LOFI-620864 format. One record per residue (C-alpha): residue in one letter; x, y, z. Coordinates in Angstrom, 1 decimal, m for minus. Layout:
N
<node><res>A</res><c1>X</c1><c2>Y</c2><c3>Z</c3></node>
...
***
This chain:
304
<node><res>M</res><c1>74.1</c1><c2>m12.7</c2><c3>258.0</c3></node>
<node><res>A</res><c1>74.3</c1><c2>m13.6</c2><c3>261.7</c3></node>
<node><res>R</res><c1>71.3</c1><c2>m11.9</c2><c3>263.9</c3></node>
<node><res>G</res><c1>72.7</c1><c2>m10.7</c2><c3>266.8</c3></node>
<node><res>G</res><c1>69.8</c1><c2>m8.5</c2><c3>267.8</c3></node>
<node><res>R</res><c1>66.3</c1><c2>m6.9</c2><c3>267.1</c3></node>
<node><res>G</res><c1>67.3</c1><c2>m3.5</c2><c3>267.2</c3></node>
<node><res>R</res><c1>71.4</c1><c2>m3.1</c2><c3>267.1</c3></node>
<node><res>R</res><c1>72.2</c1><c2>m5.6</c2><c3>264.5</c3></node>
<node><res>L</res><c1>70.2</c1><c2>m3.5</c2><c3>261.9</c3></node>
<node><res>G</res><c1>72.9</c1><c2>m0.8</c2><c3>262.3</c3></node>
<node><res>F</res><c1>75.7</c1><c2>m2.8</c2><c3>260.9</c3></node>
<node><res>A</res><c1>76.3</c1><c2>m3.2</c2><c3>256.9</c3></node>
<node><res>L</res><c1>76.2</c1><c2>m5.9</c2><c3>255.0</c3></node>
<node><res>G</res><c1>79.6</c1><c2>m5.4</c2><c3>253.4</c3></node>
<node><res>L</res><c1>81.3</c1><c2>m5.0</c2><c3>257.0</c3></node>
<node><res>L</res><c1>80.2</c1><c2>m8.2</c2><c3>258.1</c3></node>
<node><res>L</res><c1>81.3</c1><c2>m10.3</c2><c3>254.9</c3></node>
<node><res>A</res><c1>83.8</c1><c2>m12.0</c2><c3>256.7</c3></node>
<node><res>L</res><c1>81.3</c1><c2>m12.8</c2><c3>259.7</c3></node>
<node><res>V</res><c1>79.3</c1><c2>m14.6</c2><c3>256.9</c3></node>
<node><res>L</res><c1>81.7</c1><c2>m17.0</c2><c3>255.7</c3></node>
<node><res>A</res><c1>82.0</c1><c2>m18.4</c2><c3>259.3</c3></node>
<node><res>P</res><c1>78.3</c1><c2>m19.3</c2><c3>260.4</c3></node>
<node><res>R</res><c1>78.8</c1><c2>m21.7</c2><c3>262.7</c3></node>
<node><res>V</res><c1>81.1</c1><c2>m19.4</c2><c3>264.9</c3></node>
<node><res>L</res><c1>77.8</c1><c2>m16.9</c2><c3>265.3</c3></node>
<node><res>R</res><c1>75.5</c1><c2>m19.0</c2><c3>266.2</c3></node>
<node><res>A</res><c1>74.0</c1><c2>m17.9</c2><c3>269.6</c3></node>
<node><res>K</res><c1>74.2</c1><c2>m20.1</c2><c3>272.1</c3></node>
<node><res>P</res><c1>70.6</c1><c2>m22.0</c2><c3>272.6</c3></node>
<node><res>T</res><c1>69.4</c1><c2>m20.0</c2><c3>275.5</c3></node>
<node><res>V</res><c1>70.9</c1><c2>m16.6</c2><c3>274.4</c3></node>
<node><res>R</res><c1>67.8</c1><c2>m14.3</c2><c3>274.3</c3></node>
<node><res>K</res><c1>67.9</c1><c2>m12.4</c2><c3>271.0</c3></node>
<node><res>E</res><c1>66.9</c1><c2>m8.8</c2><c3>270.8</c3></node>
<node><res>R</res><c1>65.3</c1><c2>m7.3</c2><c3>267.5</c3></node>
<node><res>V</res><c1>63.6</c1><c2>m4.2</c2><c3>268.9</c3></node>
<node><res>V</res><c1>64.8</c1><c2>m0.9</c2><c3>267.8</c3></node>
<node><res>R</res><c1>64.5</c1><c2>1.7</c2><c3>270.7</c3></node>
<node><res>P</res><c1>65.2</c1><c2>5.3</c2><c3>269.8</c3></node>
<node><res>D</res><c1>68.3</c1><c2>6.4</c2><c3>271.1</c3></node>
<node><res>S</res><c1>69.5</c1><c2>3.3</c2><c3>272.2</c3></node>
<node><res>E</res><c1>72.5</c1><c2>4.6</c2><c3>273.5</c3></node>
<node><res>L</res><c1>70.7</c1><c2>6.4</c2><c3>276.1</c3></node>
<node><res>G</res><c1>68.7</c1><c2>3.5</c2><c3>277.7</c3></node>
<node><res>E</res><c1>66.8</c1><c2>4.2</c2><c3>280.5</c3></node>
<node><res>R</res><c1>67.2</c1><c2>6.8</c2><c3>283.2</c3></node>
<node><res>P</res><c1>69.1</c1><c2>5.3</c2><c3>286.8</c3></node>
<node><res>P</res><c1>67.3</c1><c2>6.0</c2><c3>289.9</c3></node>
<node><res>E</res><c1>70.0</c1><c2>6.5</c2><c3>291.8</c3></node>
<node><res>D</res><c1>71.5</c1><c2>10.1</c2><c3>292.1</c3></node>
<node><res>N</res><c1>75.0</c1><c2>9.6</c2><c3>291.1</c3></node>
<node><res>Q</res><c1>73.9</c1><c2>7.2</c2><c3>288.4</c3></node>
<node><res>S</res><c1>71.3</c1><c2>9.8</c2><c3>287.2</c3></node>
<node><res>F</res><c1>74.1</c1><c2>12.7</c2><c3>287.2</c3></node>
<node><res>Q</res><c1>76.3</c1><c2>10.5</c2><c3>285.0</c3></node>
<node><res>Y</res><c1>73.5</c1><c2>9.9</c2><c3>283.0</c3></node>
<node><res>D</res><c1>72.7</c1><c2>13.4</c2><c3>282.4</c3></node>
<node><res>H</res><c1>76.3</c1><c2>14.0</c2><c3>281.6</c3></node>
<node><res>E</res><c1>76.4</c1><c2>11.4</c2><c3>278.5</c3></node>
<node><res>A</res><c1>73.2</c1><c2>12.4</c2><c3>277.5</c3></node>
<node><res>F</res><c1>74.4</c1><c2>16.1</c2><c3>277.2</c3></node>
<node><res>L</res><c1>77.7</c1><c2>15.6</c2><c3>275.9</c3></node>
<node><res>G</res><c1>78.1</c1><c2>11.9</c2><c3>274.6</c3></node>
<node><res>K</res><c1>80.1</c1><c2>9.1</c2><c3>276.5</c3></node>
<node><res>E</res><c1>83.6</c1><c2>10.0</c2><c3>275.0</c3></node>
<node><res>D</res><c1>82.9</c1><c2>13.5</c2><c3>275.4</c3></node>
<node><res>S</res><c1>82.0</c1><c2>13.4</c2><c3>278.7</c3></node>
<node><res>K</res><c1>85.3</c1><c2>11.5</c2><c3>279.4</c3></node>
<node><res>T</res><c1>87.2</c1><c2>14.5</c2><c3>278.4</c3></node>
<node><res>F</res><c1>84.9</c1><c2>16.5</c2><c3>280.2</c3></node>
<node><res>D</res><c1>86.0</c1><c2>15.0</c2><c3>283.7</c3></node>
<node><res>Q</res><c1>89.6</c1><c2>16.1</c2><c3>283.0</c3></node>
<node><res>L</res><c1>89.1</c1><c2>19.7</c2><c3>282.7</c3></node>
<node><res>T</res><c1>89.3</c1><c2>22.4</c2><c3>285.1</c3></node>
<node><res>P</res><c1>85.8</c1><c2>24.4</c2><c3>286.5</c3></node>
<node><res>D</res><c1>86.9</c1><c2>27.1</c2><c3>284.3</c3></node>
<node><res>E</res><c1>87.9</c1><c2>25.5</c2><c3>281.4</c3></node>
<node><res>S</res><c1>84.6</c1><c2>23.0</c2><c3>281.8</c3></node>
<node><res>K</res><c1>82.3</c1><c2>26.6</c2><c3>281.7</c3></node>
<node><res>E</res><c1>84.4</c1><c2>27.8</c2><c3>278.4</c3></node>
<node><res>R</res><c1>83.9</c1><c2>24.6</c2><c3>277.0</c3></node>
<node><res>L</res><c1>80.1</c1><c2>24.5</c2><c3>277.6</c3></node>
<node><res>G</res><c1>79.1</c1><c2>28.0</c2><c3>276.8</c3></node>
<node><res>K</res><c1>80.4</c1><c2>27.4</c2><c3>273.2</c3></node>
<node><res>I</res><c1>78.6</c1><c2>24.2</c2><c3>273.6</c3></node>
<node><res>V</res><c1>75.4</c1><c2>26.1</c2><c3>274.2</c3></node>
<node><res>D</res><c1>75.7</c1><c2>28.4</c2><c3>271.2</c3></node>
<node><res>R</res><c1>75.6</c1><c2>25.5</c2><c3>268.9</c3></node>
<node><res>I</res><c1>73.0</c1><c2>24.3</c2><c3>270.9</c3></node>
<node><res>D</res><c1>70.7</c1><c2>27.5</c2><c3>270.6</c3></node>
<node><res>N</res><c1>69.5</c1><c2>26.9</c2><c3>267.0</c3></node>
<node><res>D</res><c1>67.7</c1><c2>30.7</c2><c3>266.7</c3></node>
<node><res>G</res><c1>70.3</c1><c2>32.3</c2><c3>268.2</c3></node>
<node><res>D</res><c1>68.2</c1><c2>33.8</c2><c3>270.5</c3></node>
<node><res>G</res><c1>69.8</c1><c2>33.3</c2><c3>273.7</c3></node>
<node><res>F</res><c1>67.6</c1><c2>30.5</c2><c3>275.0</c3></node>
<node><res>V</res><c1>67.8</c1><c2>27.1</c2><c3>274.6</c3></node>
<node><res>T</res><c1>64.5</c1><c2>25.6</c2><c3>274.5</c3></node>
<node><res>T</res><c1>63.4</c1><c2>21.6</c2><c3>275.3</c3></node>
<node><res>E</res><c1>62.8</c1><c2>21.1</c2><c3>271.6</c3></node>
<node><res>E</res><c1>66.7</c1><c2>22.6</c2><c3>270.9</c3></node>
<node><res>L</res><c1>67.7</c1><c2>20.8</c2><c3>273.6</c3></node>
<node><res>K</res><c1>65.9</c1><c2>17.4</c2><c3>273.1</c3></node>
<node><res>T</res><c1>67.6</c1><c2>18.0</c2><c3>269.0</c3></node>
<node><res>W</res><c1>71.0</c1><c2>18.0</c2><c3>270.8</c3></node>
<node><res>I</res><c1>71.0</c1><c2>14.9</c2><c3>272.4</c3></node>
<node><res>K</res><c1>69.9</c1><c2>13.2</c2><c3>269.9</c3></node>
<node><res>R</res><c1>72.7</c1><c2>14.1</c2><c3>267.4</c3></node>
<node><res>V</res><c1>75.0</c1><c2>13.4</c2><c3>270.1</c3></node>
<node><res>Q</res><c1>73.6</c1><c2>9.7</c2><c3>270.8</c3></node>
<node><res>K</res><c1>73.6</c1><c2>9.2</c2><c3>267.0</c3></node>
<node><res>R</res><c1>77.2</c1><c2>10.8</c2><c3>266.6</c3></node>
<node><res>Y</res><c1>78.7</c1><c2>7.2</c2><c3>266.7</c3></node>
<node><res>I</res><c1>76.8</c1><c2>6.6</c2><c3>263.5</c3></node>
<node><res>F</res><c1>78.6</c1><c2>9.4</c2><c3>261.6</c3></node>
<node><res>D</res><c1>81.7</c1><c2>8.5</c2><c3>263.1</c3></node>
<node><res>N</res><c1>81.5</c1><c2>4.5</c2><c3>261.7</c3></node>
<node><res>V</res><c1>80.2</c1><c2>5.8</c2><c3>258.5</c3></node>
<node><res>A</res><c1>83.5</c1><c2>8.4</c2><c3>258.3</c3></node>
<node><res>K</res><c1>85.9</c1><c2>5.1</c2><c3>259.1</c3></node>
<node><res>V</res><c1>84.4</c1><c2>2.9</c2><c3>256.7</c3></node>
<node><res>W</res><c1>83.9</c1><c2>5.2</c2><c3>253.9</c3></node>
<node><res>K</res><c1>87.6</c1><c2>4.9</c2><c3>252.7</c3></node>
<node><res>D</res><c1>87.2</c1><c2>1.1</c2><c3>252.0</c3></node>
<node><res>Y</res><c1>84.6</c1><c2>2.2</c2><c3>249.5</c3></node>
<node><res>D</res><c1>85.1</c1><c2>5.3</c2><c3>247.7</c3></node>
<node><res>R</res><c1>86.9</c1><c2>3.8</c2><c3>245.6</c3></node>
<node><res>D</res><c1>87.6</c1><c2>6.7</c2><c3>242.9</c3></node>
<node><res>K</res><c1>87.2</c1><c2>9.2</c2><c3>245.8</c3></node>
<node><res>D</res><c1>85.0</c1><c2>11.3</c2><c3>244.8</c3></node>
<node><res>D</res><c1>83.3</c1><c2>11.8</c2><c3>248.1</c3></node>
<node><res>K</res><c1>80.2</c1><c2>9.5</c2><c3>246.8</c3></node>
<node><res>I</res><c1>79.9</c1><c2>5.6</c2><c3>246.9</c3></node>
<node><res>S</res><c1>78.0</c1><c2>3.9</c2><c3>243.8</c3></node>
<node><res>W</res><c1>76.6</c1><c2>1.1</c2><c3>243.7</c3></node>
<node><res>E</res><c1>78.9</c1><c2>m0.4</c2><c3>241.8</c3></node>
<node><res>E</res><c1>81.5</c1><c2>0.3</c2><c3>244.3</c3></node>
<node><res>Y</res><c1>80.1</c1><c2>m1.1</c2><c3>247.2</c3></node>
<node><res>K</res><c1>79.2</c1><c2>m4.2</c2><c3>245.2</c3></node>
<node><res>Q</res><c1>82.8</c1><c2>m4.7</c2><c3>244.0</c3></node>
<node><res>A</res><c1>84.1</c1><c2>m4.3</c2><c3>247.4</c3></node>
<node><res>T</res><c1>81.5</c1><c2>m6.5</c2><c3>249.0</c3></node>
<node><res>Y</res><c1>81.0</c1><c2>m9.4</c2><c3>246.7</c3></node>
<node><res>G</res><c1>83.7</c1><c2>m8.9</c2><c3>243.9</c3></node>
<node><res>Y</res><c1>85.6</c1><c2>m11.6</c2><c3>244.9</c3></node>
<node><res>Y</res><c1>82.1</c1><c2>m13.8</c2><c3>245.0</c3></node>
<node><res>L</res><c1>81.3</c1><c2>m12.1</c2><c3>241.1</c3></node>
<node><res>G</res><c1>84.3</c1><c2>m13.2</c2><c3>240.4</c3></node>
<node><res>N</res><c1>84.9</c1><c2>m16.5</c2><c3>241.5</c3></node>
<node><res>P</res><c1>81.4</c1><c2>m18.1</c2><c3>241.3</c3></node>
<node><res>A</res><c1>82.8</c1><c2>m21.7</c2><c3>241.0</c3></node>
<node><res>E</res><c1>85.1</c1><c2>m21.7</c2><c3>244.7</c3></node>
<node><res>F</res><c1>81.3</c1><c2>m21.1</c2><c3>245.9</c3></node>
<node><res>H</res><c1>79.2</c1><c2>m23.0</c2><c3>243.6</c3></node>
<node><res>D</res><c1>78.4</c1><c2>m25.9</c2><c3>245.9</c3></node>
<node><res>S</res><c1>79.3</c1><c2>m24.3</c2><c3>249.7</c3></node>
<node><res>S</res><c1>76.5</c1><c2>m22.9</c2><c3>251.5</c3></node>
<node><res>D</res><c1>77.7</c1><c2>m19.2</c2><c3>251.1</c3></node>
<node><res>H</res><c1>76.8</c1><c2>m19.4</c2><c3>247.6</c3></node>
<node><res>H</res><c1>73.0</c1><c2>m19.5</c2><c3>248.8</c3></node>
<node><res>T</res><c1>73.7</c1><c2>m16.4</c2><c3>251.0</c3></node>
<node><res>F</res><c1>75.7</c1><c2>m14.4</c2><c3>248.4</c3></node>
<node><res>K</res><c1>73.0</c1><c2>m14.9</c2><c3>245.7</c3></node>
<node><res>K</res><c1>70.1</c1><c2>m14.3</c2><c3>248.4</c3></node>
<node><res>M</res><c1>72.0</c1><c2>m11.0</c2><c3>250.1</c3></node>
<node><res>L</res><c1>73.4</c1><c2>m9.2</c2><c3>247.1</c3></node>
<node><res>P</res><c1>70.0</c1><c2>m8.3</c2><c3>245.7</c3></node>
<node><res>R</res><c1>68.6</c1><c2>m7.4</c2><c3>249.4</c3></node>
<node><res>D</res><c1>71.4</c1><c2>m4.8</c2><c3>249.7</c3></node>
<node><res>E</res><c1>70.5</c1><c2>m3.4</c2><c3>246.2</c3></node>
<node><res>R</res><c1>67.4</c1><c2>m2.8</c2><c3>247.1</c3></node>
<node><res>R</res><c1>68.3</c1><c2>m1.4</c2><c3>250.7</c3></node>
<node><res>F</res><c1>70.9</c1><c2>1.2</c2><c3>248.3</c3></node>
<node><res>K</res><c1>68.4</c1><c2>2.1</c2><c3>245.8</c3></node>
<node><res>A</res><c1>65.8</c1><c2>2.9</c2><c3>249.2</c3></node>
<node><res>A</res><c1>68.7</c1><c2>5.0</c2><c3>250.7</c3></node>
<node><res>D</res><c1>69.7</c1><c2>6.5</c2><c3>247.4</c3></node>
<node><res>L</res><c1>67.2</c1><c2>9.5</c2><c3>247.4</c3></node>
<node><res>D</res><c1>67.5</c1><c2>10.8</c2><c3>244.3</c3></node>
<node><res>G</res><c1>67.7</c1><c2>7.6</c2><c3>242.1</c3></node>
<node><res>D</res><c1>71.4</c1><c2>8.0</c2><c3>240.8</c3></node>
<node><res>L</res><c1>72.6</c1><c2>4.6</c2><c3>242.2</c3></node>
<node><res>T</res><c1>75.8</c1><c2>7.1</c2><c3>243.7</c3></node>
<node><res>A</res><c1>75.3</c1><c2>7.4</c2><c3>247.4</c3></node>
<node><res>T</res><c1>76.6</c1><c2>10.8</c2><c3>249.6</c3></node>
<node><res>R</res><c1>77.1</c1><c2>10.8</c2><c3>252.7</c3></node>
<node><res>E</res><c1>74.0</c1><c2>10.9</c2><c3>253.8</c3></node>
<node><res>E</res><c1>72.0</c1><c2>8.6</c2><c3>252.0</c3></node>
<node><res>F</res><c1>75.1</c1><c2>5.7</c2><c3>252.7</c3></node>
<node><res>T</res><c1>74.9</c1><c2>6.3</c2><c3>256.6</c3></node>
<node><res>A</res><c1>71.3</c1><c2>5.5</c2><c3>255.9</c3></node>
<node><res>F</res><c1>72.4</c1><c2>2.1</c2><c3>253.9</c3></node>
<node><res>L</res><c1>74.6</c1><c2>1.5</c2><c3>256.9</c3></node>
<node><res>H</res><c1>71.9</c1><c2>2.1</c2><c3>259.7</c3></node>
<node><res>P</res><c1>68.3</c1><c2>2.5</c2><c3>257.9</c3></node>
<node><res>E</res><c1>67.0</c1><c2>2.0</c2><c3>261.4</c3></node>
<node><res>E</res><c1>67.7</c1><c2>5.5</c2><c3>262.5</c3></node>
<node><res>F</res><c1>66.1</c1><c2>7.4</c2><c3>258.8</c3></node>
<node><res>E</res><c1>62.0</c1><c2>7.5</c2><c3>258.7</c3></node>
<node><res>H</res><c1>62.1</c1><c2>6.8</c2><c3>254.9</c3></node>
<node><res>M</res><c1>64.0</c1><c2>3.5</c2><c3>255.9</c3></node>
<node><res>K</res><c1>61.8</c1><c2>1.7</c2><c3>258.3</c3></node>
<node><res>E</res><c1>59.7</c1><c2>0.0</c2><c3>255.7</c3></node>
<node><res>I</res><c1>63.3</c1><c2>m1.7</c2><c3>254.6</c3></node>
<node><res>V</res><c1>63.5</c1><c2>m2.4</c2><c3>258.5</c3></node>
<node><res>V</res><c1>60.4</c1><c2>m4.0</c2><c3>258.9</c3></node>
<node><res>L</res><c1>60.7</c1><c2>m6.0</c2><c3>255.4</c3></node>
<node><res>E</res><c1>63.9</c1><c2>m7.1</c2><c3>256.5</c3></node>
<node><res>T</res><c1>63.4</c1><c2>m8.4</c2><c3>259.4</c3></node>
<node><res>L</res><c1>60.3</c1><c2>m10.0</c2><c3>257.6</c3></node>
<node><res>E</res><c1>62.3</c1><c2>m12.3</c2><c3>255.4</c3></node>
<node><res>D</res><c1>64.7</c1><c2>m13.0</c2><c3>258.3</c3></node>
<node><res>I</res><c1>62.5</c1><c2>m14.6</c2><c3>260.4</c3></node>
<node><res>D</res><c1>59.6</c1><c2>m16.3</c2><c3>258.3</c3></node>
<node><res>K</res><c1>61.3</c1><c2>m19.2</c2><c3>257.5</c3></node>
<node><res>N</res><c1>57.9</c1><c2>m20.9</c2><c3>255.6</c3></node>
<node><res>G</res><c1>57.6</c1><c2>m18.0</c2><c3>253.3</c3></node>
<node><res>D</res><c1>54.4</c1><c2>m17.1</c2><c3>253.6</c3></node>
<node><res>G</res><c1>54.4</c1><c2>m13.4</c2><c3>254.0</c3></node>
<node><res>F</res><c1>53.7</c1><c2>m13.9</c2><c3>257.7</c3></node>
<node><res>V</res><c1>55.2</c1><c2>m14.7</c2><c3>261.5</c3></node>
<node><res>D</res><c1>53.5</c1><c2>m17.4</c2><c3>263.2</c3></node>
<node><res>Q</res><c1>54.7</c1><c2>m17.8</c2><c3>266.6</c3></node>
<node><res>D</res><c1>57.0</c1><c2>m20.7</c2><c3>266.1</c3></node>
<node><res>E</res><c1>59.0</c1><c2>m18.4</c2><c3>263.9</c3></node>
<node><res>Y</res><c1>59.0</c1><c2>m15.6</c2><c3>266.4</c3></node>
<node><res>I</res><c1>60.5</c1><c2>m17.8</c2><c3>269.1</c3></node>
<node><res>A</res><c1>63.0</c1><c2>m19.5</c2><c3>267.1</c3></node>
<node><res>D</res><c1>64.2</c1><c2>m16.0</c2><c3>266.0</c3></node>
<node><res>M</res><c1>65.5</c1><c2>m15.6</c2><c3>269.9</c3></node>
<node><res>F</res><c1>65.5</c1><c2>m19.5</c2><c3>271.0</c3></node>
<node><res>S</res><c1>66.0</c1><c2>m22.8</c2><c3>269.3</c3></node>
<node><res>H</res><c1>65.7</c1><c2>m26.0</c2><c3>271.1</c3></node>
<node><res>E</res><c1>68.6</c1><c2>m27.8</c2><c3>272.6</c3></node>
<node><res>E</res><c1>67.9</c1><c2>m31.5</c2><c3>272.2</c3></node>
<node><res>N</res><c1>64.5</c1><c2>m31.2</c2><c3>272.9</c3></node>
<node><res>G</res><c1>65.0</c1><c2>m30.0</c2><c3>276.2</c3></node>
<node><res>P</res><c1>62.3</c1><c2>m27.6</c2><c3>278.4</c3></node>
<node><res>E</res><c1>62.0</c1><c2>m23.6</c2><c3>277.7</c3></node>
<node><res>P</res><c1>63.2</c1><c2>m21.7</c2><c3>279.8</c3></node>
<node><res>D</res><c1>60.6</c1><c2>m19.3</c2><c3>281.3</c3></node>
<node><res>W</res><c1>61.4</c1><c2>m16.8</c2><c3>279.7</c3></node>
<node><res>V</res><c1>60.3</c1><c2>m18.2</c2><c3>276.3</c3></node>
<node><res>L</res><c1>57.5</c1><c2>m19.0</c2><c3>277.7</c3></node>
<node><res>S</res><c1>56.7</c1><c2>m15.6</c2><c3>278.8</c3></node>
<node><res>E</res><c1>57.3</c1><c2>m14.4</c2><c3>275.4</c3></node>
<node><res>R</res><c1>55.0</c1><c2>m16.7</c2><c3>273.8</c3></node>
<node><res>E</res><c1>52.7</c1><c2>m14.9</c2><c3>276.1</c3></node>
<node><res>Q</res><c1>54.0</c1><c2>m11.3</c2><c3>274.5</c3></node>
<node><res>F</res><c1>53.0</c1><c2>m12.8</c2><c3>271.2</c3></node>
<node><res>N</res><c1>49.8</c1><c2>m13.9</c2><c3>271.9</c3></node>
<node><res>E</res><c1>49.1</c1><c2>m10.8</c2><c3>274.4</c3></node>
<node><res>F</res><c1>50.7</c1><c2>m7.8</c2><c3>272.6</c3></node>
<node><res>R</res><c1>52.3</c1><c2>m8.2</c2><c3>269.4</c3></node>
<node><res>D</res><c1>49.4</c1><c2>m10.3</c2><c3>267.6</c3></node>
<node><res>L</res><c1>47.0</c1><c2>m7.6</c2><c3>267.9</c3></node>
<node><res>N</res><c1>44.3</c1><c2>m9.0</c2><c3>265.3</c3></node>
<node><res>K</res><c1>44.9</c1><c2>m12.1</c2><c3>266.9</c3></node>
<node><res>D</res><c1>45.0</c1><c2>m14.4</c2><c3>264.0</c3></node>
<node><res>G</res><c1>47.8</c1><c2>m16.6</c2><c3>265.2</c3></node>
<node><res>K</res><c1>50.3</c1><c2>m14.6</c2><c3>263.0</c3></node>
<node><res>L</res><c1>52.2</c1><c2>m11.0</c2><c3>262.5</c3></node>
<node><res>D</res><c1>51.6</c1><c2>m9.2</c2><c3>259.4</c3></node>
<node><res>K</res><c1>54.0</c1><c2>m6.1</c2><c3>258.6</c3></node>
<node><res>D</res><c1>52.4</c1><c2>m3.5</c2><c3>260.1</c3></node>
<node><res>E</res><c1>52.4</c1><c2>m5.7</c2><c3>263.4</c3></node>
<node><res>I</res><c1>56.1</c1><c2>m6.5</c2><c3>262.9</c3></node>
<node><res>R</res><c1>56.2</c1><c2>m2.4</c2><c3>262.8</c3></node>
<node><res>H</res><c1>54.6</c1><c2>m2.2</c2><c3>266.1</c3></node>
<node><res>W</res><c1>57.1</c1><c2>m4.6</c2><c3>267.3</c3></node>
<node><res>I</res><c1>60.4</c1><c2>m3.5</c2><c3>266.1</c3></node>
<node><res>L</res><c1>59.7</c1><c2>m0.1</c2><c3>265.7</c3></node>
<node><res>P</res><c1>58.0</c1><c2>1.2</c2><c3>269.1</c3></node>
<node><res>Q</res><c1>56.4</c1><c2>5.1</c2><c3>269.3</c3></node>
<node><res>D</res><c1>55.5</c1><c2>4.7</c2><c3>272.8</c3></node>
<node><res>Y</res><c1>58.8</c1><c2>6.4</c2><c3>274.4</c3></node>
<node><res>D</res><c1>61.2</c1><c2>9.0</c2><c3>273.5</c3></node>
<node><res>H</res><c1>64.0</c1><c2>8.7</c2><c3>275.4</c3></node>
<node><res>A</res><c1>65.6</c1><c2>12.2</c2><c3>273.9</c3></node>
<node><res>Q</res><c1>62.4</c1><c2>13.9</c2><c3>274.6</c3></node>
<node><res>A</res><c1>62.3</c1><c2>12.8</c2><c3>278.2</c3></node>
<node><res>E</res><c1>66.1</c1><c2>13.8</c2><c3>278.8</c3></node>
<node><res>A</res><c1>65.5</c1><c2>16.9</c2><c3>277.6</c3></node>
<node><res>R</res><c1>62.1</c1><c2>18.2</c2><c3>279.2</c3></node>
<node><res>H</res><c1>64.5</c1><c2>17.0</c2><c3>283.3</c3></node>
<node><res>L</res><c1>67.6</c1><c2>18.9</c2><c3>282.2</c3></node>
<node><res>V</res><c1>65.5</c1><c2>21.9</c2><c3>281.6</c3></node>
<node><res>Y</res><c1>63.2</c1><c2>21.2</c2><c3>284.6</c3></node>
<node><res>E</res><c1>66.3</c1><c2>20.9</c2><c3>286.9</c3></node>
<node><res>S</res><c1>68.1</c1><c2>23.8</c2><c3>285.6</c3></node>
<node><res>D</res><c1>65.5</c1><c2>26.4</c2><c3>285.1</c3></node>
<node><res>K</res><c1>65.6</c1><c2>28.9</c2><c3>288.0</c3></node>
<node><res>N</res><c1>62.9</c1><c2>30.9</c2><c3>286.7</c3></node>
<node><res>K</res><c1>60.7</c1><c2>28.5</c2><c3>285.6</c3></node>
<node><res>D</res><c1>60.0</c1><c2>29.7</c2><c3>282.2</c3></node>
<node><res>E</res><c1>60.8</c1><c2>26.3</c2><c3>280.9</c3></node>
<node><res>K</res><c1>63.6</c1><c2>28.1</c2><c3>278.4</c3></node>
<node><res>L</res><c1>67.4</c1><c2>27.9</c2><c3>279.9</c3></node>
<node><res>T</res><c1>69.6</c1><c2>31.1</c2><c3>279.6</c3></node>
<node><res>K</res><c1>73.5</c1><c2>30.8</c2><c3>278.9</c3></node>
<node><res>E</res><c1>74.3</c1><c2>31.0</c2><c3>282.6</c3></node>
<node><res>E</res><c1>71.8</c1><c2>28.4</c2><c3>283.8</c3></node>
***
C-alpha cells in the first residue's frame, strides 16, 4: 500500500486500495514531496483562521459539517432558525434545555467524523455479500484477495505476490483487533474501526504497529533517523536535501527521539503520530459557548 500521508492514509481500507497496489509506480511520491503521518484528531476541523470572515465560516462548518453548511446557506432565515432548533434538541443529550461545552464538543466530533461513516456506508454492500448486515473476515478476504488466492500462479513471479502475501495477514490482524467480540464477523461499528483505526481508541496500537512496520526497513523493531527521513523523502540522483528535510532531522533529534538513543521505539512513535496536546473540537466548543453565552453561565439556551 502506498503511503500518501502519516494520518490520512490510515483511514483507507486495504481492500479499497487493491487497484492501487497493482500499480505501485503511479503512487510513488515525488522525491521532494513531504509526507504527513501524524494523526490529527478532528483533522477535518484543522486550525482556526484568524480573519473574522474565515473564522465565521470555520464555526459554521465545525457546527454543521462542510456539506450541511452549504445547504444552510441556501435557506431563508426562518428556515435556518427552525432547522437549528432541531439540531440543538439533538445536541442537548440530557434534555435539560441547555447545551453545555461537553455536549457541544461531542456534537462537533460527531459532525466532523460523519465522513467516515458515510465512507463505510458507501462500501458496505461491496463486502456484505450475504446481505446479513455484517461482514465476516471470509467475506472481506474474498472480496479483497479472492482473485489472488484463486490464481496464485499469475502472481508467483511478480512484486504483487510479495505485496499480497504481506498485506493479507496484516489485514487479518487489524480485522481481529476491530472485532471486539471475537466472532470474526464485523458489525458496522467494528468494520468502521477496521477501515479507520485511527479514530478508535482500542485500535491505536494497531496504528502504531503498522506505522513501525511501514518505516522500519531493516526490521530491528525501531525507526532510526534515516528510516524516518526515507519515509517522507527520497533522494533524486543524490542531490542536496531540501531545507525542510534538514529541519525534520532536527525534529527527530530534539522532539521525536525522547530518550536520545538515536531511534524511535513504539512509545516514541505513538507520541509522534498520535499527539495528545490539543483537542480542536474542545477548543471550538469553548469558543462557540463563549461567543454565544449572553449571561455567562457557561451553557447555552436554544435562543442563544
